C-alpha positions as CSV (number, residue, x, y, z in Angstrom):
1,X,2.3,5.1,10.6
2,X,1.0,3.8,13.9
3,X,-2.1,2.5,12.3
4,X,0.0,0.7,9.6
5,X,1.7,-1.5,12.2
6,X,-1.0,-4.1,12.9
7,X,-2.1,-4.1,9.2
8,X,1.4,-5.1,8.0
9,X,0.9,-8.5,9.8
10,X,-1.9,-9.3,7.4
11,X,0.7,-10.7,4.9
12,X,2.1,-13.0,7.5
13,X,-1.4,-14.3,8.3
14,X,-2.3,-15.2,4.7
15,X,1.2,-16.4,3.7
16,X,0.7,-20.0,4.9
17,X,-2.6,-20.3,3.1
18,X,-1.1,-19.0,-0.1
19,X,1.7,-21.7,0.3
20,X,-0.8,-24.6,0.3
21,X,-3.3,-23.3,-2.2
22,X,-2.9,-23.4,-6.0
23,X,-2.6,-20.3,-8.1
24,X,-6.1,-20.8,-9.6
25,X,-7.6,-21.0,-6.1
26,X,-5.8,-17.9,-5.0
27,X,-6.8,-16.0,-8.2
28,X,-10.4,-16.9,-7.7
29,X,-10.6,-15.2,-4.3
30,X,-8.1,-12.4,-4.9
31,X,-10.4,-9.7,-6.2
32,X,-12.8,-10.2,-3.3
33,X,-9.9,-9.9,-0.8
34,X,-8.7,-6.7,-2.4
35,X,-12.1,-5.2,-2.6
36,X,-12.7,-6.0,1.1
37,X,-9.3,-4.5,2.0
38,X,-10.1,-1.4,0.0
39,X,-13.5,-1.0,1.7
40,X,-11.9,-1.6,5.1
41,X,-8.9,0.7,4.7
42,X,-11.0,3.4,3.1
43,X,-13.3,3.4,6.1
44,X,-10.3,3.7,8.4
45,X,-8.9,6.5,6.3
46,X,-12.2,8.4,6.4
47,X,-12.6,8.0,10.1
48,X,-9.0,9.2,10.6
49,X,-9.4,12.2,8.3
50,X,-12.5,13.3,10.2
51,X,-11.1,12.6,13.7
52,X,-7.6,14.0,13.3
53,X,-8.6,17.7,13.7
54,X,-10.1,16.9,17.1
55,X,-7.2,14.8,18.2
56,X,-4.6,17.4,17.2
57,X,-6.7,20.2,18.8
58,X,-7.0,18.2,22.1
59,X,-3.5,16.6,22.3
60,X,-1.3,18.6,20.0
61,X,-2.6,22.1,19.9
62,X,0.8,23.6,18.9
63,X,0.8,21.4,15.8
64,X,-2.6,22.2,14.3
65,X,-1.0,23.4,11.1
66,X,0.1,19.8,10.6
67,X,-3.4,18.5,10.4
68,X,-3.6,18.8,6.6
69,X,-0.3,16.9,6.2
70,X,-1.5,14.1,8.4
71,X,-4.8,13.9,6.5
72,X,-3.1,13.7,3.1
73,X,-0.5,11.2,4.4
74,X,-3.3,9.0,5.6
75,X,-4.2,8.3,2.0
76,X,-0.9,6.4,1.7
77,X,-2.7,3.6,3.7
78,X,-4.3,2.6,0.4
79,X,-1.2,0.5,-0.3
80,X,-2.8,-2.1,2.0
81,X,-4.7,-3.5,-1.0
82,X,-1.4,-4.8,-2.4
83,X,-0.6,-7.0,0.6
84,X,-2.3,-10.1,-0.9
85,X,-0.4,-9.5,-4.2
86,X,2.9,-9.1,-2.4
87,X,2.2,-12.2,-0.3
88,X,1.4,-14.2,-3.4
89,X,4.8,-13.2,-5.0
90,X,6.6,-14.2,-1.9
91,X,4.7,-17.4,-1.3
92,X,5.0,-18.6,-4.8
93,X,8.7,-17.6,-5.0
94,X,8.3,-15.1,-7.8
95,X,11.8,-13.7,-7.4
96,X,12.0,-12.0,-10.8
97,X,8.8,-10.1,-10.1
98,X,10.0,-9.2,-6.6
99,X,13.2,-7.7,-8.0
100,X,11.2,-5.8,-10.7
101,X,8.9,-4.5,-8.0
102,X,11.8,-3.4,-5.7
103,X,13.9,-1.7,-8.4
104,X,11.0,0.0,-10.2
105,X,9.6,1.1,-6.8
106,X,12.8,2.6,-5.7
107,X,13.4,4.4,-9.0
108,X,9.9,5.8,-8.9
109,X,10.4,6.9,-5.3
110,X,13.6,8.8,-6.2
111,X,11.9,10.5,-9.2
112,X,8.7,11.3,-7.4
113,X,10.5,12.6,-4.3
114,X,12.8,14.8,-6.3
115,X,10.1,16.5,-8.3
116,X,7.6,16.9,-5.6
117,X,10.0,18.3,-3.1
118,X,11.6,20.7,-5.6
119,X,8.2,22.1,-6.6
120,X,6.1,21.9,-3.4
121,X,8.5,21.6,-0.5
122,X,7.1,20.0,2.6
123,X,3.7,19.4,1.1
124,X,5.5,17.9,-1.9
125,X,7.2,15.4,0.4
126,X,3.9,14.3,1.9
127,X,2.3,14.0,-1.6
128,X,5.4,12.2,-2.8
129,X,5.1,9.6,0.0
130,X,1.4,9.0,-0.8
131,X,2.0,8.8,-4.6
132,X,5.0,6.5,-4.1
133,X,3.1,4.1,-1.9
134,X,0.3,4.0,-4.4
135,X,2.7,3.5,-7.3
136,X,4.4,0.7,-5.4
137,X,1.0,-1.0,-4.7
138,X,0.0,-0.7,-8.4
139,X,3.3,-2.2,-9.5
140,X,2.8,-5.2,-7.1
141,X,-0.8,-5.7,-8.3
142,X,0.3,-5.6,-11.9
143,X,3.2,-8.1,-11.3
144,X,0.8,-10.4,-9.4
145,X,-1.7,-10.3,-12.3
146,X,1.1,-11.1,-14.8
147,X,2.8,-13.8,-12.7
148,X,-0.5,-15.6,-11.8
149,X,-1.7,-15.5,-15.4
150,X,1.6,-17.1,-16.6
151,X,1.2,-19.9,-14.2
152,X,-2.4,-20.6,-15.3
153,X,-1.4,-20.6,-19.0
154,X,1.6,-22.9,-18.5
């Protein structure tokens, strides 16, 4: 969660550019942006997964049993690839798509949390948080694709 903080500002940085650019301009560079974000965040996740045992051993020796939870939870950072898609939906005032994303994301969260916690307890909670963030990111990307294609065909 501490690593997530600075990354969340990425949407604020690209928002003004999305406001002034056309949908076709945004779509032309979107795949590259998402691929670069995927490569960057995957690198950060791998470094974190490799470093966290040493960090816990050094600074939090009483909590070494939490290493696996932390490593799994770090995978939830993959949601970062959806930041450009979410920013597009906000910048282009795609309110319907934003409502769909929020409602479907919350419904998915409730279902995923319930089943994962019931069947796997604490590990289920961690897995549910990762899966939910990835589902939410996938929903945002799909809605972006749909909304940006509609604009181009109109």
